[in-house]
C-alpha positions as CSV (number, residue, x, y, z in Angstrom):
1,M,6.0,21.0,-12.9
2,F,9.1,19.1,-13.8
3,V,8.7,16.0,-15.9
4,I,11.3,13.5,-17.0
5,I,10.5,11.4,-20.0
6,V,12.4,8.3,-21.0
7,G,12.0,7.3,-24.6
8,G,12.2,9.6,-27.6
9,G,9.9,7.8,-30.0
10,K,6.6,9.3,-31.2
11,T,4.9,9.1,-27.8
12,G,7.8,10.6,-25.9
13,S,8.6,13.3,-28.3
14,F,4.9,14.4,-28.7
15,L,4.5,14.4,-24.9
16,A,7.6,16.5,-24.4
17,G,6.6,19.0,-27.0
18,H,3.1,19.3,-25.6
19,L,4.3,19.8,-22.0
20,L,6.8,22.4,-23.1
21,Q,4.0,24.3,-24.9
22,L,2.1,24.3,-21.6
23,G,5.1,25.9,-19.9
24,H,6.4,22.9,-17.9
25,R,10.0,21.9,-17.4
26,V,10.9,18.8,-19.3
27,C,13.9,16.5,-19.7
28,L,13.7,13.8,-22.3
29,I,16.2,10.9,-22.2
30,E,16.9,8.9,-25.4
31,N,19.7,6.3,-26.1
32,R,19.7,6.5,-30.0
33,P,22.1,9.3,-31.2
34,T,20.3,9.9,-34.5
35,I,17.0,10.4,-32.7
36,V,18.6,12.7,-30.1
37,E,20.1,14.8,-32.9
38,R,16.7,15.2,-34.5
39,L,14.9,15.9,-31.2
40,R,17.4,18.6,-30.2
41,R,16.4,20.4,-33.4
42,E,12.6,19.9,-32.9
43,L,12.6,20.7,-29.2
44,E,15.0,22.8,-27.2
45,P,18.6,21.4,-27.3
46,E,19.0,21.5,-23.5
47,V,15.9,19.4,-23.0
48,V,17.2,16.2,-24.7
49,L,19.8,14.0,-23.1
50,L,21.7,11.1,-24.8
51,G,21.9,8.1,-22.5
52,D,20.3,5.1,-20.9
53,G,17.3,6.1,-19.0
54,S,17.3,2.9,-17.0
55,S,20.7,3.9,-15.5
56,P,20.5,5.5,-12.0
57,S,23.4,7.8,-12.9
58,M,21.6,9.0,-16.0
59,L,18.5,9.7,-14.1
60,E,20.6,11.6,-11.5
61,K,22.0,13.7,-14.4
62,A,18.5,14.4,-15.6
63,G,17.6,15.8,-12.2
64,I,15.4,12.9,-11.0
65,R,15.5,14.1,-7.4
66,E,13.6,17.2,-8.4
67,A,11.1,15.6,-10.7
68,N,7.4,15.7,-10.1
69,V,6.6,13.0,-12.7
70,L,8.6,10.2,-14.4
71,A,7.2,8.8,-17.6
72,A,8.8,5.7,-19.0
73,V,7.5,5.4,-22.6
74,T,10.2,3.3,-24.4
75,G,9.3,0.5,-26.8
76,E,10.4,-2.2,-24.2
77,D,8.2,-3.2,-21.4
78,E,11.1,-4.5,-19.3
79,T,12.9,-1.2,-19.6
80,N,9.9,0.8,-18.6
81,L,9.4,-1.3,-15.5
82,V,13.1,-0.9,-14.5
83,I,12.7,2.8,-14.9
84,T,9.6,3.2,-12.9
85,T,10.9,0.9,-10.1
86,L,14.0,3.1,-9.8
87,G,12.0,6.2,-9.9
88,R,9.6,5.1,-7.2
89,F,11.8,3.2,-4.8
90,E,15.3,4.6,-5.3
91,F,14.4,8.3,-6.0
92,H,10.9,8.6,-4.6
93,V,9.4,10.4,-7.5
94,P,5.8,11.4,-6.6
95,R,4.2,10.2,-9.8
96,T,5.3,7.5,-12.2
97,I,3.7,6.6,-15.6
98,A,4.7,3.6,-17.8
99,R,3.8,2.7,-21.3
100,V,2.6,-0.9,-21.9
101,N,3.7,-2.2,-25.3
102,N,2.5,-5.8,-25.1
103,P,-1.0,-6.2,-23.5
104,K,0.1,-9.6,-22.2
105,N,2.5,-7.8,-19.8
106,A,-0.1,-5.4,-18.4
107,W,-0.6,-7.3,-15.2
108,L,3.1,-6.5,-14.3
109,F,2.5,-2.8,-14.4
110,N,1.2,-2.2,-10.8
111,Q,2.2,-0.1,-7.8
112,E,4.4,-3.0,-6.5
113,M,6.5,-2.4,-9.5
114,G,6.5,1.3,-8.9
115,V,3.9,2.1,-11.6
116,D,1.1,4.6,-10.6
117,I,-0.5,4.8,-14.1
118,A,0.0,2.2,-16.8
119,V,-0.9,3.3,-20.3
120,D,-2.0,0.3,-22.4
121,Q,-2.8,1.8,-25.8
122,T,-4.5,-1.4,-27.0
123,D,-6.7,-1.5,-23.9
124,I,-7.6,2.2,-24.3
125,M,-8.6,1.7,-27.9
126,A,-10.8,-1.3,-27.0
127,K,-12.5,0.5,-24.2
128,L,-13.2,3.5,-26.4
129,I,-14.8,1.4,-29.1
130,V,-17.0,-0.4,-26.6
131,E,-17.9,2.9,-24.9
132,E,-18.8,4.6,-28.2
133,M,-21.0,1.6,-29.2
134,S,-22.9,1.8,-25.8
135,L,-23.4,5.6,-25.6
136,G,-25.4,6.2,-28.8
137,D,-25.8,10.0,-29.0
138,M,-24.5,10.7,-25.6
139,M,-21.5,13.1,-25.5
140,I,-18.8,13.0,-22.8
141,L,-18.0,16.6,-21.9
142,L,-15.3,16.0,-19.2
143,R,-13.7,13.1,-17.4
144,L,-13.1,13.3,-13.7
145,R,-10.8,11.4,-11.3
146,S,-8.6,9.9,-14.0
147,G,-11.7,8.8,-16.0
148,E,-13.6,7.2,-13.1
149,Y,-16.5,9.6,-13.5
150,S,-17.7,11.7,-16.5
151,I,-19.8,14.7,-17.1
152,V,-22.1,13.8,-20.0
153,E,-24.7,15.5,-22.2
154,E,-27.6,13.7,-23.9
155,R,-30.5,15.0,-26.0
156,V,-33.8,13.3,-25.0
157,D,-35.2,11.3,-27.9
158,P,-39.0,11.7,-28.5
159,Q,-39.4,8.0,-27.9
160,A,-37.2,7.7,-24.9
161,L,-38.3,6.0,-21.7
162,V,-38.2,9.2,-19.7
163,V,-40.4,11.4,-21.9
164,Q,-43.4,12.9,-19.9
165,K,-42.1,11.3,-16.7
166,A,-41.0,13.2,-13.6
167,V,-37.4,12.8,-12.3
168,K,-38.7,11.1,-9.2
169,E,-40.4,8.4,-11.3
170,I,-37.1,7.4,-13.0
171,Q,-34.7,4.8,-11.5
172,F,-31.4,6.2,-12.4
173,P,-28.1,4.3,-12.1
174,K,-26.7,4.4,-8.5
175,D,-23.7,6.6,-9.2
176,C,-25.4,9.1,-11.3
177,T,-26.5,12.7,-10.5
178,L,-28.5,15.1,-12.8
179,V,-26.9,18.5,-13.0
180,G,-29.2,20.5,-15.3
181,I,-31.6,20.4,-18.2
182,F,-31.5,22.9,-21.1
183,R,-34.9,23.5,-22.7
184,N,-35.4,26.2,-25.3
185,D,-32.1,27.7,-24.3
186,Q,-33.3,28.0,-20.7
187,L,-31.5,26.2,-17.9
188,I,-33.7,24.1,-15.6
189,I,-32.3,22.8,-12.3
190,P,-33.9,19.3,-12.0
191,K,-36.1,18.6,-9.1
192,G,-38.2,15.6,-8.3
193,E,-41.3,17.1,-10.0
194,T,-39.4,18.1,-13.2
195,V,-40.9,16.4,-16.2
196,F,-38.7,15.4,-19.1
197,Q,-39.7,16.7,-22.6
198,P,-38.6,15.6,-26.0
199,Y,-35.3,17.2,-27.1
200,D,-34.4,18.3,-23.6
201,E,-30.6,18.5,-23.3
202,V,-29.7,16.7,-20.1
203,I,-26.4,17.3,-18.2
204,A,-25.4,14.6,-15.7
205,I,-22.4,13.2,-13.7
206,A,-22.1,9.5,-13.9
207,H,-19.7,6.7,-13.1
208,T,-17.9,5.6,-16.3
209,Q,-19.3,2.1,-15.9
210,Q,-22.8,3.3,-15.7
211,I,-23.0,5.9,-18.5
212,G,-24.2,3.2,-20.9
213,Q,-27.2,2.6,-18.6
214,L,-27.9,6.3,-18.4
215,A,-27.7,6.6,-22.2
216,K,-30.5,4.0,-22.6
217,L,-32.9,6.1,-20.5
218,F,-32.6,9.1,-22.8
219,G,-32.1,7.4,-26.2
220,A,-34.5,5.8,-28.6
221,P,-35.7,2.3,-27.5
222,G,-34.2,-0.8,-29.1
């Protein structure tokens, strides 16, 4: 995969280094000479270009027509929008990602502006805090479809609503499917007659908006 990153700050430099470690091709564009000098020492010299990433000619020089992903992660929202608009509508990059610096501007970062994925760090942090408060002891093992669904694990509390009840007796959230139950190191494939026991470890797939409801079934009341 070939990824062009515009913006050599902490976000851009970390992303570039991580992708290089994974074996991907990367080109990072930065317009501050001192930052470029440092990044060329930290990364590979040929990876980092000095120039204006919102310039079509600079994007051409970086190889934009071959890029699979364009990530605009500068500290200026206006610049990031210009870059993704060029990437999508001028150069037809398959995937565009833009960093949102000011949450008040988040509404602008949409597909009409050429943005496939908008990364609003403030919004992400807020959602993580709310999610952690609602999950209790539930653990998210894996996120699917860009975070829309999650594979979760929960240990059944002895006082939980589901204890000594069969699967068929429980009204689970609509977009939730039980995958397995670990009991005394044995895997049980849940069926309608399967009865929940205290300390069962339940694996399920659930829509992200419903994992809080699922956690309440297996956690302690209150």
